[in-house]
Structure formats: structure tokens, C-alpha cells
C-alpha positions as CSV (number, residue, x, y, z in Angstrom):
1,M,-38.9,51.0,-1.3
2,K,-39.5,52.8,2.0
3,G,-39.4,56.5,1.8
4,I,-40.3,60.1,3.0
5,H,-42.5,62.0,0.6
6,I,-43.2,65.7,0.8
7,D,-45.6,68.3,-0.7
8,R,-43.3,70.5,-2.8
9,K,-46.1,73.2,-2.6
10,R,-45.8,73.4,1.3
11,H,-42.9,74.8,3.2
12,L,-41.3,72.6,6.0
13,A,-43.0,74.6,8.7
14,D,-46.4,73.8,7.2
15,D,-45.6,70.1,6.9
16,P,-43.2,69.5,9.9
17,K,-43.8,65.8,10.0
18,T,-41.6,65.4,6.9
19,G,-38.2,66.8,8.3
20,H,-36.4,69.5,10.4
21,N,-33.9,72.2,10.0
22,R,-32.0,72.1,13.2
23,W,-29.5,69.3,14.6
24,H,-30.5,67.8,17.9
25,P,-30.9,64.2,19.4
26,D,-34.5,65.0,20.6
27,I,-35.9,65.1,17.0
28,A,-37.7,61.8,16.6
29,P,-37.2,59.5,13.4
30,L,-39.7,59.4,10.7
31,I,-38.9,55.9,9.5
32,E,-36.8,53.0,10.5
33,V,-34.8,51.0,7.9
34,D,-32.6,47.9,8.0
35,E,-28.9,47.7,6.8
36,G,-28.9,47.3,3.0
37,E,-32.4,48.6,2.5
38,E,-32.9,51.4,0.1
39,V,-34.8,54.4,1.1
40,A,-36.2,57.3,-1.1
41,L,-35.9,60.8,0.6
42,E,-37.7,63.6,-1.3
43,T,-36.0,66.9,-0.6
44,R,-36.8,70.7,-0.7
45,N,-34.3,73.2,-2.1
46,A,-32.0,74.9,0.2
47,L,-34.5,77.8,0.9
48,D,-37.4,75.6,1.5
49,G,-39.3,76.6,-1.6
50,Y,-39.4,80.4,-0.7
51,L,-37.7,81.1,-4.0
52,T,-39.6,79.7,-7.0
53,S,-39.2,80.0,-10.8
54,G,-41.2,83.3,-10.6
55,S,-39.0,84.9,-8.0
56,T,-37.0,88.1,-8.3
57,V,-34.3,89.7,-6.2
58,A,-37.1,91.8,-4.7
59,D,-38.2,88.6,-2.8
60,F,-34.7,88.3,-1.0
61,V,-35.8,90.7,1.8
62,S,-38.8,88.6,2.9
63,L,-36.7,85.2,2.9
64,P,-36.9,83.6,6.4
65,L,-33.2,82.7,6.8
66,G,-33.8,80.7,9.9
67,A,-35.6,78.4,7.7
68,I,-32.7,77.6,5.4
69,H,-31.8,73.9,4.9
70,P,-35.1,72.0,5.3
71,L,-33.8,68.4,5.9
72,T,-35.6,65.1,5.1
73,G,-35.5,62.8,8.0
74,P,-34.4,61.6,10.5
75,V,-34.1,58.0,9.3
76,L,-33.3,55.4,12.0
77,V,-31.0,52.7,11.0
78,K,-31.6,49.6,13.0
79,G,-28.6,48.3,14.8
80,A,-26.5,51.6,14.5
81,R,-25.0,52.5,18.0
82,P,-22.6,55.1,19.4
83,G,-19.0,54.2,18.3
84,D,-20.0,52.6,14.9
85,L,-19.3,54.2,11.6
86,L,-22.3,54.7,9.4
87,E,-21.7,54.2,5.6
88,I,-24.2,56.0,3.5
89,E,-24.2,55.1,-0.3
90,F,-25.8,57.5,-2.6
91,V,-27.7,55.0,-5.0
92,D,-29.2,58.0,-7.0
93,I,-30.0,61.7,-6.8
94,V,-32.7,62.7,-9.2
95,P,-33.2,66.4,-9.8
96,E,-36.3,68.5,-10.2
97,R,-36.5,70.6,-13.4
98,W,-35.8,73.9,-11.9
99,A,-33.0,75.4,-9.9
100,F,-31.5,78.7,-8.8
101,S,-28.3,80.4,-7.7
102,A,-28.0,83.7,-6.0
103,I,-25.9,86.4,-4.7
104,M,-27.3,87.4,-1.3
105,P,-25.9,90.4,0.3
106,G,-24.1,89.6,3.7
107,L,-23.4,86.0,2.7
108,G,-20.6,84.3,0.5
109,F,-16.8,84.4,0.4
110,L,-16.6,87.9,-1.1
111,R,-19.5,89.4,1.0
112,D,-17.4,92.5,1.7
113,V,-17.3,93.5,-2.0
114,M,-20.1,91.6,-3.7
115,T,-23.2,93.5,-2.3
116,T,-25.5,93.7,-5.2
117,P,-28.4,91.1,-5.1
118,F,-28.5,88.8,-8.1
119,L,-30.7,85.8,-9.1
120,V,-30.2,83.0,-11.7
121,H,-32.9,80.7,-12.7
122,W,-31.8,77.5,-14.1
123,T,-33.4,74.9,-16.5
124,L,-32.2,71.4,-15.9
125,A,-32.4,69.2,-18.9
126,D,-30.3,66.4,-20.6
127,G,-27.7,66.7,-18.0
128,W,-27.1,70.3,-18.3
129,A,-28.0,73.5,-16.5
130,T,-28.7,76.5,-18.6
131,S,-30.1,80.1,-17.8
132,E,-31.2,83.0,-19.6
133,Q,-29.4,85.2,-16.9
134,L,-26.0,83.7,-18.0
135,P,-26.3,83.5,-21.8
136,G,-23.4,81.3,-23.2
137,I,-23.0,79.2,-20.2
138,R,-23.9,75.7,-19.8
139,V,-23.0,73.6,-16.6
140,P,-22.7,69.8,-16.6
141,G,-24.6,68.1,-13.9
142,A,-23.5,65.6,-11.3
143,P,-26.3,65.9,-8.6
144,F,-25.0,65.6,-5.0
145,M,-26.5,66.3,-1.5
146,G,-25.1,69.6,0.2
147,V,-26.2,68.5,3.5
148,S,-26.0,65.0,5.0
149,G,-25.6,64.2,8.7
150,V,-26.4,62.3,11.6
151,A,-27.8,63.4,15.0
152,P,-25.3,64.8,17.6
153,S,-25.3,63.7,21.1
154,R,-26.5,66.0,23.9
155,Q,-22.7,66.4,24.8
156,Q,-21.9,67.3,21.4
157,V,-24.7,69.9,21.2
158,E,-23.4,71.4,24.3
159,A,-19.7,71.4,23.3
160,W,-20.2,72.7,19.8
161,T,-22.6,75.4,21.0
162,R,-20.1,76.7,23.5
163,R,-17.1,76.6,21.0
164,E,-19.0,78.5,18.4
165,A,-20.1,81.1,20.9
166,E,-16.5,81.5,21.9
167,L,-15.6,81.9,18.2
168,A,-18.2,84.8,17.8
169,Q,-16.8,86.5,21.0
170,R,-13.4,86.5,19.2
171,G,-15.1,88.3,16.3
172,G,-15.6,85.2,14.1
173,F,-18.8,84.3,12.2
174,A,-21.2,82.1,13.9
175,L,-24.9,81.5,14.3
176,P,-26.0,80.7,17.8
177,P,-29.2,78.4,18.4
178,D,-32.3,80.4,17.5
179,R,-35.8,79.1,17.7
180,V,-37.0,81.6,14.9
181,D,-38.3,79.6,11.9
182,A,-36.9,76.4,13.7
183,V,-38.6,73.0,12.8
184,P,-39.5,71.5,15.4
185,S,-40.9,74.8,16.5
186,S,-41.0,73.9,20.2
187,G,-39.0,71.9,22.7
188,T,-35.3,71.5,23.2
189,A,-34.8,70.9,19.5
190,A,-36.1,74.5,18.8
191,T,-34.3,76.2,21.7
192,H,-31.1,74.5,21.7
193,G,-30.8,72.8,18.2
194,L,-27.8,73.7,16.2
195,R,-28.0,75.7,13.0
196,T,-27.2,73.9,9.7
197,L,-24.9,76.5,7.9
198,P,-21.6,75.0,9.2
199,P,-20.5,71.4,8.8
200,R,-19.4,69.6,11.9
201,E,-18.2,66.3,13.1
202,N,-21.6,64.8,12.4
203,G,-21.6,65.8,8.7
204,G,-24.1,68.6,7.8
205,N,-23.5,71.3,5.3
206,F,-20.1,70.2,3.9
207,D,-21.0,70.7,0.1
208,V,-18.7,68.0,-1.2
209,K,-19.5,67.5,-4.9
210,H,-17.6,64.1,-5.0
211,L,-20.6,62.6,-3.2
212,S,-22.7,62.2,-6.3
213,K,-24.4,59.0,-7.4
214,G,-22.1,56.0,-6.2
215,G,-20.4,58.0,-3.5
216,K,-20.1,56.7,-0.1
217,L,-20.3,59.0,3.2
218,L,-18.9,57.8,6.5
219,L,-20.1,59.4,9.4
220,P,-19.3,58.5,13.2
221,V,-22.5,57.5,15.0
222,S,-23.2,59.3,18.3
223,V,-26.8,58.2,19.2
224,E,-28.8,55.0,18.9
225,G,-30.0,54.5,15.4
226,A,-27.6,57.2,13.9
227,L,-30.8,59.4,12.8
228,F,-29.7,60.3,9.3
229,S,-31.1,63.2,7.4
230,T,-30.4,65.0,4.2
231,G,-31.3,68.1,2.0
232,D,-29.9,71.1,0.1
233,A,-29.4,69.0,-3.1
234,H,-27.0,70.6,-5.8
235,F,-27.1,70.0,-9.6
236,A,-23.7,71.2,-10.0
237,Q,-21.1,73.2,-7.9
238,G,-17.7,74.5,-8.1
239,D,-15.3,73.7,-5.3
240,G,-15.6,76.6,-3.1
241,E,-19.2,77.6,-3.7
242,V,-17.8,80.9,-3.3
243,C,-21.1,83.0,-3.6
244,V,-22.8,80.8,-1.1
245,T,-25.1,79.0,-3.5
246,A,-24.5,76.2,-6.1
247,V,-27.1,75.1,-8.8
248,E,-29.8,74.8,-6.0
249,M,-32.6,72.2,-6.6
250,G,-35.2,69.9,-5.1
251,S,-34.4,66.2,-5.5
252,T,-35.3,62.7,-4.7
253,C,-32.3,61.2,-3.0
254,I,-31.9,57.3,-2.8
255,V,-29.6,55.9,-0.2
256,R,-28.6,52.8,1.4
257,F,-27.0,52.2,4.7
258,R,-24.2,49.9,6.0
259,V,-23.1,49.9,9.7
260,R,-19.4,49.5,10.3
261,R,-19.7,48.1,13.9
262,G,-17.4,49.8,16.5
263,E,-15.1,51.3,13.7
264,A,-15.4,55.0,14.6
265,E,-14.5,54.1,18.2
266,R,-11.8,51.4,17.4
267,Q,-10.1,53.8,14.9
268,N,-10.9,57.1,16.7
269,I,-12.6,58.4,13.7
270,R,-14.1,61.8,14.8
271,W,-14.8,63.6,11.5
272,P,-16.5,62.7,8.2
273,R,-14.9,60.6,5.5
274,F,-16.0,59.6,2.0
275,E,-14.9,57.3,-0.7
276,R,-15.9,56.1,-4.1
277,S,-14.9,53.5,-6.7
278,S,-16.2,55.5,-9.9
279,Y,-15.9,58.8,-11.3
280,F,-18.0,61.6,-9.5
281,I,-18.6,63.1,-12.8
282,D,-17.7,62.7,-16.5
283,P,-13.9,62.9,-16.4
284,R,-13.9,65.5,-19.1
285,Y,-15.2,67.9,-16.4
286,A,-13.5,66.4,-13.4
287,A,-10.1,66.7,-15.1
288,P,-10.7,68.8,-18.2
289,E,-8.5,68.5,-21.2
290,R,-9.0,72.2,-21.9
291,F,-9.5,74.8,-19.3
292,I,-8.6,78.3,-18.4
293,A,-7.2,79.1,-14.7
294,T,-6.0,82.0,-12.6
295,M,-3.6,81.9,-9.7
296,G,-3.9,83.6,-6.2
297,M,-1.2,84.3,-3.8
298,P,-1.2,85.9,-0.3
299,V,-0.5,89.5,-1.3
300,T,-3.1,92.3,-0.5
301,P,-4.0,94.9,-3.1
302,D,-1.8,97.5,-1.4
303,G,1.2,95.2,-1.7
304,V,1.4,93.8,1.8
305,N,2.6,90.1,1.9
306,D,0.4,88.0,4.3
307,G,2.5,84.8,4.2
308,E,0.8,81.4,4.3
309,N,-2.7,83.0,4.2
310,L,-4.7,80.5,2.2
311,N,-7.9,82.3,2.6
312,L,-6.3,85.5,0.9
313,A,-4.9,83.3,-1.8
314,C,-8.3,81.9,-2.6
315,R,-9.8,85.3,-2.6
316,N,-7.3,86.5,-5.1
317,A,-7.6,83.5,-7.3
318,I,-11.4,84.1,-7.4
319,L,-11.0,87.9,-8.0
320,N,-8.5,87.1,-10.8
321,M,-11.0,84.7,-12.4
322,M,-13.7,87.1,-12.1
323,A,-11.7,89.7,-13.8
324,L,-10.9,87.4,-16.7
325,L,-14.6,86.5,-17.1
326,Q,-15.5,90.3,-17.2
327,D,-12.9,90.7,-19.9
328,R,-15.1,88.1,-21.8
329,G,-18.2,90.2,-21.4
330,F,-20.0,89.0,-18.3
331,S,-20.8,91.3,-15.5
332,R,-19.3,91.2,-12.1
333,E,-22.2,89.5,-10.7
334,Q,-22.5,86.9,-13.6
335,A,-18.7,86.3,-13.1
336,Y,-19.2,85.6,-9.4
337,V,-22.1,83.2,-9.9
338,I,-20.1,81.3,-12.5
339,C,-17.1,81.0,-10.2
340,S,-19.5,79.5,-7.5
341,V,-21.3,76.9,-9.9
342,A,-18.4,76.0,-12.2
343,V,-14.8,77.1,-10.9
344,D,-12.8,74.7,-8.9
345,L,-10.5,76.2,-6.3
346,R,-7.2,73.8,-6.0
347,I,-4.4,74.3,-3.5
348,S,-1.5,74.2,-5.8
349,N,1.4,74.9,-3.3
350,V,1.8,75.3,0.4
351,V,5.5,75.0,0.9
352,D,7.1,77.7,-1.3
353,L,6.8,80.4,1.5
354,P,5.7,83.1,1.9
355,N,3.5,82.7,-1.2
356,V,1.2,79.8,-1.0
357,V,-0.8,79.2,-4.3
358,V,-4.4,78.5,-5.0
359,S,-5.5,78.1,-8.6
360,A,-9.2,78.8,-9.9
361,L,-9.8,76.5,-12.8
362,L,-12.7,76.7,-15.3
363,P,-13.3,74.0,-18.1
364,D,-13.9,75.5,-21.5
365,A,-16.8,73.5,-22.0
366,I,-18.7,75.7,-19.6
367,L,-18.3,78.6,-21.9
368,S,-19.2,76.5,-25.2
369,A,-22.9,76.9,-25.1
């Protein structure tokens, strides 16, 4: 089997021939594969190994945030051309034995109120994640890749850079191109490469947990050979990943490609799609028989109704779940991490205005350790 192998004791910047951490068409492929050929891609964790099993929250201040999402690749898929749709089948995702979750001030869905750093070390064994920092909690695993994408075209790089700059000018959150900690460290990929934090039309950091073993990701191709890369493996995650981390791990990801020729152009497919023909996780956890749940609606703490605001409904659902977990003896920080790794946010209602409803659902099995 072809593959890209890494030295897990070295950061990507020290071993740049194994991957990259920006999106740009100038990043050269590391290997070439045929359709139907399996390829094994070894990946670093989302923080490029700067957090280890011996780390503490004191190490957060020295993290090079420009180095997040070290991606393994690119892989050139022979015959893939602009206008095609690339099918990526995740044949297997094999976890390392250690993982982490973290609350990092300034990041996450509740970054305005959750400002105390917190670090969880996970042991991954027998299909479960357990941690001394979260006693009584065990999270079932269904490993998946948080970041998977193909190279954007030059026109896309320019257009997406422009639209994100416009968003930042309007007061939104967007990170512009920045060569600090970039890999490659020189050339146009460093100076103009897109940051990997947001997902885009080419895929990227979408954190869709349904793309575990057996899932198929469909991406529109924009450059010759597609140039596929992946990283940011997760052992488990709640839909929402609210504290900005899941159960973050290194992995070996085995993928297989199929080129659906001309399909993206013919059907005007501009955004990622995915499909599967089997359960993404044991159905006892995908649709649990026993669970607890809270609801959120778009009403502020001081009673102002902000109708149709799904973000506010999400926020209230999570805050209500955190309160429920705190009533069960967990700290505020523990509750927030539990929500990020195990609670699924579900849109329950978008039509009974003004109060749309988001539910936060936690399987009882998570609390049975």
C-alpha cells in the first residue's frame, strides 16, 4: 500500500516534506495514486504535537497557533480534472493511544464566557475514551478526520481571501493569510495560502463526525489531480464541537479514491457532500434509547426575544446542558468539554416563529463509567 509516513516526534515544520498547513494550488503533491488504490496517510494531531501527554494548561501560552492543522498530503489522484467530483472513501481510521481536549481562551462557541483554560488527557482503548480529568465519563469512539480537502484554484484563493477580508471589515471573525508558522514556509503558498480554520467549498475543517470508517466524502475538483490532504483526526465529537476541540488524536487514515468525471460541472456542485451505506457509529449512540436533553430558544438572559436566531438558540441549549451537568457535580469547565465531545446539537424546529428550537442531547451511556 502506498502511503505518507511521518515521524510523530517531529513537528511538521521540522519535517515539511510530509505535509502542509495552508491551502494553495502551488503545494506540490507528495505521492500519486490511481483510482481504486488504497493509500495510508499518517497524521499528526490538530496542534501538531505541541501538546503531549505531559502537557499542562501552562503550555497553552507557547502554542504556535499558526501551526494548527498539520495536514498530510497532497495526494495527486491520476485523471482527476477540474469539473470532476472526487469521491474519497474512508476505508479505516486507526487512532493513536493518547488524545486531548482543551478549552483555549479566545476560541470556541462560548469564548465570551468560558475564559478559564482547561486540559483533558484521554486514554483511548477498547473503543472508548476515558480521562482522569472527567471522572465517571466514557465516550464511545467512531474515529473520523476533522479536516479533509482538495486544493483550491488560484481564482478561488483570491475570491475566498477577498470575501473573508470583507467579513472581517464588517466585524466578523476571519483569519487572513499569514506566513507565520506556515508550511511551506516560503513562496506564494506561505504568503497567500488560506488558513485551515474554516471549511470552504474545497472541504477543509468541517468536523463532520458521520465520515467515520465507511463514509464517502464528495468534493468538487478545481485543479489537475485534485491534490487531496487530510488531518485533525478525532476519536469522538459531539455535533457542534462547541469548545473548539473534540477528542483530538493522531491517526493513520486509509482512503480510496474514485473520480466521478464531469459530475461537479454537470450538476453544478460547488459544495462538499457526503454519503454512506452503514451506521457511522453503533446505533445505540447515534440514536440512543436513553438520553437527557435540554432545549434552547432565541431569548436573551434579560428577556429580549431575538426571533429566528439559531445561534442564540444553540447557545442557550448548550448553557442549559452545562447547568444540568453542573447540577450532577461537574465543574463548569468539565461540563463545557463534555458538551464538545459528546453532546449533539439538533435543530428541532425552524418554523414556529419567533422561537426556533435547538436541542442538546447527551446519551446516558456517556455518564455510566
